[in-house]
MARZANU-993031 format. One line per 3 residues: their letters; for each residue x, y, z of C-alpha. Coordinates in steps of 0.25 Angstrom, whole numbers, plus 5000, padded with zeros to 4 digits. Example, Ala and Ser with C-alpha at 12.3 -4.5 7.8 and 13.67 -1.06 7.14 Angstrom:
BEGIN
as	5049:4982:5031  5055:4996:5029 .
END
This chain:
BEGIN
mkv	5044:4924:4865  5042:4929:4881  5050:4926:4891 .
lkf	5044:4926:4905  5053:4926:4917  5046:4922:4932 .
ggt	5051:4926:4945  5054:4919:4958  5039:4921:4963 .
svg	5034:4917:4950  5041:4904:4951  5041:4903:4967 .
sae	5030:4893:4970  5023:4882:4961  5011:4890:4961 .
nin	5017:4903:4955  5024:4892:4945  5011:4886:4941 .
kvi	5007:4902:4937  5021:4904:4930  5016:4890:4922 .
sil	5004:4896:4918  5009:4909:4914  5020:4901:4904 .
qqe	5009:4893:4899  5000:4905:4894  5013:4912:4889 .
snt	5018:4901:4882  5005:4901:4874  5008:4912:4865 .
tdi	5024:4912:4865  5035:4905:4869  5042:4909:4883 .
avv	5055:4908:4889  5053:4907:4905  5063:4913:4915 .
vsa	5061:4909:4930  5067:4912:4944  5071:4903:4954 .
tgg	5058:4900:4962  5054:4912:4973  5064:4913:4985 .
vtd	5073:4902:4979  5085:4912:4974  5086:4918:4988 .
kli	5085:4904:4995  5098:4900:4986  5106:4912:4992 .
eag	5103:4909:5005  5107:4895:5004  5120:4898:4997 .
efa	5121:4909:5007  5119:4898:5018  5128:4889:5012 .
cak	5140:4898:5010  5140:4901:5025  5140:4887:5030 .
nde	5125:4888:5035  5116:4877:5033  5105:4884:5031 .
yks	5107:4882:5018  5102:4868:5018  5089:4874:5022 .
kyn	5088:4885:5010  5091:4873:5001  5081:4866:5007 .
kiw	5070:4877:5007  5074:4878:4991  5071:4864:4989 .
sih	5057:4865:4995  5054:4877:4988  5057:4870:4973 .
nqv	5051:4857:4978  5038:4866:4983  5038:4872:4969 .
ieg	5037:4858:4962  5028:4851:4971  5018:4862:4969 .
lye	5019:4862:4953  5017:4847:4954  5005:4844:4963 .
npe	5003:4830:4967  5013:4825:4957  5009:4810:4963 .
ndp	4995:4810:4956  5002:4810:4941  5014:4802:4938 .
kik	5018:4813:4927  5018:4824:4937  5025:4816:4947 .
kqh	5036:4813:4937  5038:4827:4933  5037:4831:4947 .
del	5047:4822:4952  5058:4825:4940  5055:4840:4942 .
lei	5058:4837:4957  5072:4830:4954  5076:4840:4946 .
isd	5074:4852:4955  5080:4842:4966  5093:4840:4958 .
kln	5094:4854:4955  5092:4857:4970  5102:4847:4974 .
elq	5112:4855:4965  5109:4867:4974  5109:4860:4987 .
nll	5125:4855:4983  5128:4869:4979  5124:4874:4993 .
ngi	5132:4863:4999  5144:4866:4991  5142:4881:4994 .
yli	5141:4876:5009  5154:4868:5009  5163:4879:5002 .
nel	5156:4890:5011  5154:4899:4997  5145:4905:4988 .
spk	5150:4911:4976  5144:4920:4966  5145:4909:4956 .
tkd	5140:4898:4966  5129:4907:4970  5124:4908:4955 .
kll	5125:4893:4955  5117:4893:4966  5105:4903:4963 .
sfg	5103:4897:4949  5097:4885:4956  5083:4893:4959 .
efc	5081:4896:4944  5085:4882:4940  5075:4877:4948 .
sst	5063:4886:4947  5065:4884:4931  5067:4868:4932 .
iis	5054:4867:4940  5045:4875:4929  5050:4871:4918 .
hvl	5047:4857:4923  5033:4860:4929  5030:4866:4914 .
ksr	5035:4854:4906  5025:4846:4917  5013:4853:4912 .
gvn	5017:4853:4896  5022:4866:4894  5034:4867:4883 .
vtl	5044:4873:4892  5060:4872:4891  5069:4874:4903 .
kna	5082:4881:4898  5092:4884:4907  5095:4899:4907 .
qdl	5111:4898:4908  5112:4891:4895  5106:4904:4891 .
iit	5111:4916:4898  5126:4917:4900  5134:4927:4909 .
dsn	5148:4932:4913  5152:4924:4928  5147:4937:4935 .
ynn	5139:4927:4947  5126:4932:4953  5125:4942:4942 .
aqv	5129:4938:4929  5131:4947:4916  5125:4940:4905 .
dfk	5133:4938:4891  5121:4943:4882  5129:4937:4869 .
itn	5128:4922:4874  5116:4923:4881  5107:4930:4871 .
nni	5111:4919:4860  5110:4906:4870  5096:4912:4873 .
tdf	5092:4916:4857  5099:4901:4854  5090:4896:4864 .
fte	5077:4901:4861  5077:4900:4847  5080:4884:4848 .
kka	5069:4881:4860  5057:4875:4858  5049:4876:4871 .
tit	5037:4885:4873  5042:4889:4887  5057:4891:4890 .
llp	5060:4890:4904  5073:4897:4909  5079:4899:4924 .
gfv	5080:4913:4925  5094:4920:4933  5104:4909:4930 .
sks	5114:4910:4920  5129:4905:4916  5143:4910:4914 .
ssg	5150:4910:4902  5158:4900:4910  5146:4890:4914 .
dtt	5144:4894:4927  5130:4899:4933  5127:4913:4934 .
tlg	5115:4921:4938  5111:4935:4933  5109:4940:4946 .
rgg	5096:4948:4953  5083:4948:4944  5092:4937:4935 .
sdy	5079:4929:4929  5073:4942:4925  5086:4944:4918 .
taa	5086:4931:4913  5073:4932:4905  5076:4945:4900 .
iia	5089:4941:4894  5081:4928:4887  5069:4940:4883 .
aai	5080:4947:4876  5087:4936:4869  5075:4931:4863 .
nan	5069:4944:4861  5056:4939:4869  5042:4947:4866 .
elq	5041:4949:4881  5049:4947:4895  5038:4942:4906 .
iwt	5044:4945:4921  5034:4937:4929  5034:4939:4944 .
dvs	5025:4942:4957  5019:4957:4954  5014:4961:4942 .
gmf	5024:4970:4936  5031:4982:4940  5024:4991:4951 .
ttn	5024:5005:4952  5031:5003:4965  5034:4992:4976 .
pkl	5021:4985:4977  5025:4980:4990  5027:4994:4996 .
vkq	5018:5001:4989  5003:4994:4988  4999:5005:4977 .
asp	5009:5000:4968  5004:4994:4954  5011:4987:4941 .
ite	5016:4995:4930  5010:4991:4918  5022:4996:4908 .
lsy	5037:5001:4910  5048:5004:4902  5061:4996:4902 .
qea	5068:5008:4907  5056:5009:4920  5056:4995:4923 .
vel	5072:4995:4923  5071:5007:4933  5060:5001:4942 .
shf	5066:4987:4943  5080:4995:4946  5074:5002:4957 .
gak	5069:4990:4964  5057:4983:4956  5060:4970:4957 .
vly	5050:4965:4949  5061:4966:4938  5076:4965:4937 .
ppt	5082:4977:4929  5091:4970:4920  5080:4962:4915 .
vmp	5075:4973:4906  5089:4975:4900  5089:4963:4891 .
vlk	5074:4965:4886  5075:4981:4887  5085:4980:4874 .
khi	5075:4970:4867  5063:4979:4871  5057:4966:4876 .
piv	5044:4969:4885  5046:4965:4901  5032:4960:4906 .
ikn	5031:4959:4921  5021:4949:4926  5014:4943:4938 .
tmd	5015:4927:4939  5004:4929:4949  4996:4937:4942 .
pea	5000:4935:4928  4987:4944:4922  4993:4955:4928 .
vgt	4998:4966:4918  5012:4968:4923  5023:4977:4918 .
tis	5026:4977:4904  5041:4984:4902  5045:4988:4888 .
ldk	5048:5001:4881  5046:5015:4886  5030:5015:4884 .
kan	5025:5029:4880  5018:5039:4890  5004:5034:4896 .
gms	4999:5045:4905  5003:5037:4917  5014:5041:4928 .
pvk	5028:5043:4923  5031:5036:4935  5032:5021:4932 .
gis	5035:5015:4946  5042:5017:4958  5053:5008:4963 .
nid	5063:5006:4976  5076:4998:4980  5079:4996:4994 .
gia	5091:4993:5002  5099:5006:4995  5113:5013:5000 .
llt	5114:5027:4996  5129:5030:4996  5135:5043:4994 .
lqg	5150:5047:4990  5150:5063:4993  5162:5073:4995 .
ngm	5166:5086:4991  5180:5080:4985  5169:5075:4974 .
vgv	5165:5089:4968  5170:5089:4954  5179:5078:4954 .
pgf	5176:5067:4945  5177:5052:4946  5170:5050:4960 .
skr	5158:5044:4952  5167:5037:4943  5174:5031:4956 .
lfe	5161:5029:4964  5154:5021:4952  5167:5011:4950 .
tla	5169:5008:4966  5153:5003:4966  5155:4996:4953 .
qek	5168:4988:4957  5161:4985:4969  5147:4980:4961 .
ini	5139:4990:4969  5127:4995:4961  5122:5008:4962 .
ili	5106:5011:4961  5105:5024:4964  5116:5037:4959 .
tqa	5116:5051:4963  5124:5062:4963  5124:5077:4968 .
sse	5127:5087:4957  5138:5093:4965  5144:5080:4964 .
hsi	5147:5081:4979  5141:5067:4980  5136:5054:4975 .
cfg	5125:5046:4979  5122:5031:4975  5112:5020:4980 .
iae	5117:5006:4980  5112:4992:4988  5113:4995:5003 .
gea	5121:4982:5003  5132:4987:4994  5133:5001:5002 .
kra	5145:4996:5012  5153:4990:5001  5150:5003:4991 .
kka	5155:5012:5002  5167:5004:5004  5171:5003:4991 .
idk	5168:5019:4988  5176:5023:5002  5187:5015:4995 .
tfe	5186:5021:4982  5186:5034:4987  5196:5033:4999 .
yei	5205:5044:4994  5195:5055:4994  5188:5052:5007 .
elq	5201:5051:5014  5203:5066:5009  5189:5069:5012 .
kid	5186:5072:4998  5173:5063:4999  5167:5057:5010 .
tie	5165:5041:5013  5153:5034:5006  5139:5038:5015 .
iek	5129:5026:5014  5114:5028:5017  5106:5015:5018 .
dls	5092:5011:5020  5089:5017:5007  5080:5014:4996 .
iia	5077:5021:4981  5064:5024:4976  5062:5025:4961 .
vvg	5052:5033:4952  5052:5026:4938  5047:5030:4925 .
drm	5051:5033:4910  5042:5044:4910  5047:5052:4921 .
ksh	5055:5060:4913  5045:5068:4906  5037:5070:4917 .
qgi	5039:5081:4927  5041:5081:4942  5042:5066:4943 .
sgk	5054:5067:4954  5047:5080:4961  5035:5071:4963 .
mfs	5044:5059:4969  5052:5067:4978  5041:5076:4983 .
tlg	5032:5063:4987  5044:5058:4993  5047:5070:5000 .
knn	5033:5071:5006  5033:5058:5011  5047:5061:5018 .
vni	5054:5051:5010  5069:5056:5012  5077:5055:4997 .
rai	5091:5051:5000  5095:5051:4984  5087:5055:4971 .
aqg	5092:5049:4958  5086:5053:4945  5090:5051:4930 .
ase	5090:5060:4918  5076:5052:4913  5070:5052:4925 .
rni	5065:5037:4923  5069:5035:4938  5070:5044:4951 .
sav	5075:5038:4962  5077:5042:4976  5084:5035:4988 .
ihk	5075:5035:5000  5075:5028:5014  5071:5013:5014 .
ndv	5059:5017:5024  5054:5025:5015  5051:5017:5002 .
kka	5039:5013:5004  5033:5026:5007  5041:5031:4995 .
lnc	5035:5021:4985  5021:5023:4991  5022:5038:4990 .
lhe	5027:5039:4976  5018:5029:4971  5007:5037:4976 .
eff	5012:5050:4969  5015:5043:4955  5006:5032:4954 .
etk	4994:5032:4962  4982:5042:4959  4986:5054:4967 .
skq	4981:5045:4978  4989:5048:4992  4987:5038:5003 .
inl	4988:5045:5018  4993:5035:5030  4986:5039:5041 .
fit	4991:5037:5057  4981:5042:5065  4982:5042:5082 .
gvg	4970:5045:5090  4958:5039:5085  4948:5042:5094 .
nvg	4936:5051:5090  4943:5058:5080  4951:5048:5075 .
erl	4940:5038:5073  4930:5048:5066  4944:5052:5057 .
ieq	4946:5037:5053  4930:5038:5049  4931:5049:5040 .
mqq	4944:5044:5034  4937:5030:5030  4925:5037:5026 .
qka	4932:5047:5016  4942:5036:5011  4936:5034:4999 .
ylk	4933:5048:4996  4948:5053:4998  4953:5041:4989 .
enf	4944:5044:4979  4943:5060:4978  4958:5064:4984 .
kik	4967:5050:4981  4970:5051:4995  4970:5036:5002 .
lrv	4969:5038:5018  4976:5026:5025  4976:5025:5041 .
igl	4989:5019:5045  4990:5020:5060  4981:5022:5071 .
sns	4983:5024:5086  4975:5029:5099  4981:5029:5112 .
rtm	4982:5014:5114  4984:5008:5102  4990:5010:5087 .
lvn	4988:5002:5074  4997:5005:5061  4994:4998:5048 .
deg	5002:5002:5035  4991:4996:5026  4982:5005:5032 .
inl	4971:5003:5045  4957:4997:5042  4950:5008:5048 .
eqw	4936:4999:5048  4943:4992:5059  4954:5002:5064 .
ktl	4948:5003:5079  4949:4988:5081  4962:4987:5075 .
lsk	4969:4999:5083  4964:4993:5095  4972:4981:5092 .
gek	4984:4991:5089  4997:4991:5095  5000:5000:5106 .
asl	5000:5014:5104  5011:5023:5105  5015:5036:5097 .
dgf	5029:5032:5093  5026:5018:5088  5015:5025:5080 .
fnl	5023:5034:5075  5034:5024:5072  5025:5015:5063 .
akn	5020:5027:5056  5034:5032:5053  5038:5017:5049 .
lnl	5027:5015:5040  5033:5026:5032  5020:5029:5025 .
rns	5018:5040:5015  5008:5050:5019  5006:5046:5033 .
vfi	4999:5055:5043  4999:5056:5057  4985:5059:5064 .
dit	4984:5064:5077  4970:5064:5082  4974:5064:5097 .
ana	4976:5075:5108  4988:5069:5113  5000:5078:5115 .
eva	5011:5066:5114  5005:5063:5100  5006:5078:5096 .
kvy	5022:5077:5099  5024:5065:5088  5020:5072:5077 .
pwy	5034:5075:5073  5036:5063:5072  5027:5060:5060 .
lke	5030:5072:5054  5044:5069:5053  5042:5057:5047 .
sis	5032:5065:5036  5020:5060:5043  5010:5071:5042 .
vva	5002:5073:5055  4988:5077:5056  4985:5082:5071 .
cnk	4971:5083:5079  4979:5084:5092  4981:5100:5095 .
iac	4993:5098:5104  5005:5099:5093  5000:5110:5087 .
sgd	4996:5120:5099  5008:5115:5108  5021:5121:5107 .
fay	5023:5129:5094  5036:5124:5092  5030:5109:5090 .
ydk	5019:5115:5082  5029:5122:5074  5039:5109:5074 .
lkt	5027:5100:5068  5024:5111:5056  5039:5111:5054 .
lar	5040:5095:5052  5029:5094:5043  5035:5104:5034 .
kyn	5047:5097:5035  5043:5084:5032  5032:5087:5021 .
tsf	5021:5082:5029  5007:5088:5036  5005:5092:5050 .
lfe	4991:5095:5051  4982:5098:5062  4969:5104:5056 .
tnv	4961:5099:5068  4967:5106:5077  4958:5118:5077 .
gag	4946:5115:5070  4943:5100:5070  4939:5098:5055 .
lpi	4939:5114:5052  4950:5118:5042  4955:5129:5050 .
idt	4971:5126:5051  4969:5122:5036  4962:5134:5033 .
lnh	4972:5144:5041  4983:5138:5034  4977:5140:5020 .
lit	4974:5155:5024  4990:5157:5028  4996:5148:5016 .
sgd	4990:5156:5007  4996:5170:5013  4985:5174:5023 .
kin	4988:5179:5038  4980:5175:5050  4977:5187:5057 .
tiq	4965:5183:5068  4959:5169:5070  4946:5168:5078 .
avl	4940:5154:5081  4931:5144:5089  4941:5132:5089 .
sgs	4934:5123:5099  4924:5116:5094  4919:5110:5107 .
lnf	4920:5123:5114  4910:5129:5103  4901:5117:5104 .
ifn	4902:5120:5119  4897:5134:5119  4887:5133:5108 .
nfn	4879:5123:5117  4881:5129:5132  4870:5138:5135 .
sdt	4861:5141:5146  4853:5127:5143  4865:5119:5144 .
tfh	4876:5117:5155  4892:5120:5151  4894:5107:5155 .
dvv	4885:5099:5147  4889:5107:5135  4903:5102:5138 .
kqa	4900:5089:5142  4892:5086:5128  4905:5093:5121 .
qle	4914:5082:5127  4904:5072:5124  4902:5075:5109 .
gyt	4917:5074:5107  4918:5090:5105  4928:5092:5118 .
epd	4939:5085:5121  4938:5073:5132  4941:5083:5142 .
pri	4934:5097:5139  4943:5105:5145  4952:5106:5135 .
dls	4942:5112:5125  4935:5121:5136  4948:5125:5141 .
gvd	4952:5131:5128  4966:5125:5126  4960:5118:5115 .
var	4956:5130:5107  4969:5138:5112  4977:5128:5104 .
kil	4969:5128:5090  4969:5143:5090  4986:5142:5095 .
ila	4986:5131:5081  4979:5143:5072  4989:5152:5077 .
res	5001:5144:5076  4995:5141:5062  4995:5155:5059 .
ghk	5010:5157:5060  5010:5161:5076  5018:5155:5085 .
lel	5009:5154:5097  5009:5144:5110  4996:5139:5117 .
adi	5001:5148:5129  4999:5161:5121  4985:5158:5117 .
esk	4975:5166:5126  4965:5158:5132  4952:5161:5142 .
nfl	4947:5148:5148  4933:5150:5150  4932:5138:5160 .
ten	4932:5140:5174  4942:5138:5185  4936:5125:5190 .
ain	4934:5120:5176  4948:5121:5172  4955:5117:5186 .
vtt	4948:5103:5187  4957:5090:5183  4946:5081:5177 .
ved	4937:5082:5166  4924:5078:5176  4930:5088:5184 .
ffe	4929:5099:5173  4914:5094:5170  4910:5097:5184 .
tlk	4916:5111:5183  4908:5113:5172  4896:5110:5180 .
nde	4900:5118:5192  4902:5131:5183  4891:5129:5175 .
nyy	4885:5144:5178  4900:5149:5175  4899:5143:5160 .
qgl	4883:5149:5160  4890:5162:5163  4897:5162:5151 .
ykd	4886:5159:5141  4876:5168:5148  4885:5179:5147 .
aia	4888:5176:5132  4874:5176:5130  4873:5190:5136 .
nnc	4882:5196:5127  4873:5188:5115  4887:5179:5113 .
qlk	4892:5165:5110  4903:5159:5119  4913:5154:5109 .
fva	4928:5149:5113  4935:5158:5104  4951:5157:5099 .
sfe	4957:5170:5092  4970:5172:5088  4975:5186:5083 .
ngk	4989:5194:5083  4995:5181:5088  4987:5179:5100 .
arv	4977:5169:5102  4966:5166:5112  4955:5157:5115 .
gle	4943:5159:5126  4927:5158:5126  4922:5172:5120 .
qie	4908:5178:5118  4906:5177:5103  4896:5189:5097 .
edh	4885:5186:5088  4890:5191:5076  4902:5182:5077 .
pfy	4905:5170:5068  4908:5163:5080  4895:5165:5087 .
nle	4887:5155:5078  4898:5144:5079  4890:5132:5083 .
gkd	4891:5119:5089  4906:5114:5089  4911:5122:5077 .
niv	4923:5131:5076  4926:5143:5068  4939:5150:5065 .
mfy	4942:5162:5060  4954:5168:5051  4957:5184:5050 .
tnr	4967:5185:5040  4973:5195:5030  4964:5189:5019 .
yke	4952:5188:5030  4953:5200:5037  4937:5205:5039 .
qpm	4932:5192:5037  4939:5178:5042  4941:5165:5037 .
ivk	4933:5157:5045  4934:5141:5047  4919:5136:5055 .
gag	4914:5122:5057  4915:5110:5067  4926:5111:5076 .
aga	4925:5099:5084  4921:5085:5084  4929:5071:5080 .
evt	4923:5073:5065  4928:5087:5061  4939:5083:5069 .
asg	4944:5070:5061  4939:5077:5048  4948:5088:5051 .
lfa	4960:5076:5053  4956:5070:5039  4956:5084:5033 .
dii	4971:5085:5039  4975:5070:5033  4970:5074:5019 .
rta	4978:5087:5020  4991:5078:5021  4988:5071:5008 .
yn	4990:5085:5001  5003:5088:5008 .
END
């Protein structure tokens, strides 16, 4: 024989009840079944609300009652469609409607009585709540009979006997088991239908079994009759690896042990109520959790511990919200027995359930987690218990931390696998999830941590990614500055999306986009096929607004990408780093400004275990900084750096000759995007000075921009003008000067190159004549070149060479930095 239990959602509408009936007909083809049903979805809450309104003398209880009546009437009408067309069906319909009307009239009289006496005692509350299950079971049994099914409706109160602890009655199993055994021995019907949740005290009063009581009813019956299986039918396909509402990648767990199921359900997996497992656990009766909406889904089978199958030892990750953490501490506790006993006795007397306990080995403090709503009551009681010790300052008054949640990693076989807790806490640490308390039993079946409630979604996602997903990593991007380079970056990400997922298990999602006018954030990811249109319709852009959206979303593996040259944007990097959001910067201002600010950013990145990457600051897509860092990390020392670091200047001097004009070449470089819109930024040498400064700093030297010796090759006229248009006019007027620079170099059999160098702690930049045998001589187009002379590369330098300007290569450099964040 099987026992099936259907929850409130499963019996929440006529459509769903028809699905339930179909399941019952199929299951009863092979065996007799007992069926336990909850109240119709939402009715229990409305009964509570109606009772509380009536007790408060609030006439709103009448509208709540009317809503309860409407729900049941709507279900009945949906189950008997067009009854007037068939006299037999019409009679069945009217009979059921009359039965439910009589029952709900009793409910109305009870609510009126509560209103009159202005009281809602626990005993009356149990009577009130029982109406939901009685109505749903009556409706379903009546409909089954009308469809020719052999069914008996049995009041569970006749079977399950309890004490008089109203609202959470304790079962007298000796009497109850005898009642159930006797009844099912004599029963004749194929299907026995029972209301869940409700019971009766030994004195004959209505009692209820507390939260999850319908599950408990089904388990009690299953254990008493030694059922072959207990099925829990709900609106999800079993217990999931974690909360699917918070983690999209969550998947059903096919098999669990009883102990694993208890741990997961205790720590927030609401599919199963923990006490449900206990009666069937002793009898080794399997529990199968199934989906009423998808009956063919496999679901979750809960039974004895399964043998190792090579899968992850972690079976699930659960969470409980609404937690308060209380700490009893003081020097007077050390070495003094009895503090724990008095503490827990106090909580027991107040009927306060402890969810988590942890104690320092020093015996200086005891920390425990309880429901947030009970924190004040707990503090008051404990402070009273330890009033004498507090007065003598042997211990402190109880400290309360609120707005917390518990996350728990669960699995039977975790105890035989090293490093599970280390992996759990390192994953949380990398994502800036602060842990307030930890609890782990010797069995290591459950590792629990208390965190802030705002971090729950991030914690569940990053832990699920670590333990259940195929070593994939989701990177969430917030991009500001979507001009030429930004557009190319988005194109490259789209192009490489499938490749990265397939070969590197990296999934890139653009969550936020911003330009100087509008910004757009979507926590599900922005559709990159339409990003321009979507961004144009976004909200007004602001630096703090964009940051707050990124902060409040609190997504794992987040990266802020700055593709601007804006000093104000560079100032907000600390905001992101302090939230463990990596920063990838194309903007040179932060790293080439004050050394103190540069050093602060590097320190914050280390402190918050995140990435601050700016490869494109120096060589666009060339791995110059990356190469430099690897040399230093491996123990080498940088002695000298010689470089051509301006792709735009190299392009200009490679194309400038006696057949061209300096004006035309500079104009061409501007139009092709090799220079800034204001070419003076490139031609003044400031940009190159910033780059060599960054390399010097990355080599370990504390230099400021003012320390860089810079020799400007522009004329006084070009330096002093105020507009770009006037600047170009000076190039025309001073053509002879620029031609003179070229001719002088040719006469010496040299090439003109704008060179940056660093040696003996000093750096300089300027236009130089490069001789024919020098590596810089044949540097073509917009290429950059850097030569590192180190302790290991003394005679022949380490050379990095390639395209150093252009939107495409700059975007690729940013892309490379984004991928590097995935491996931090």
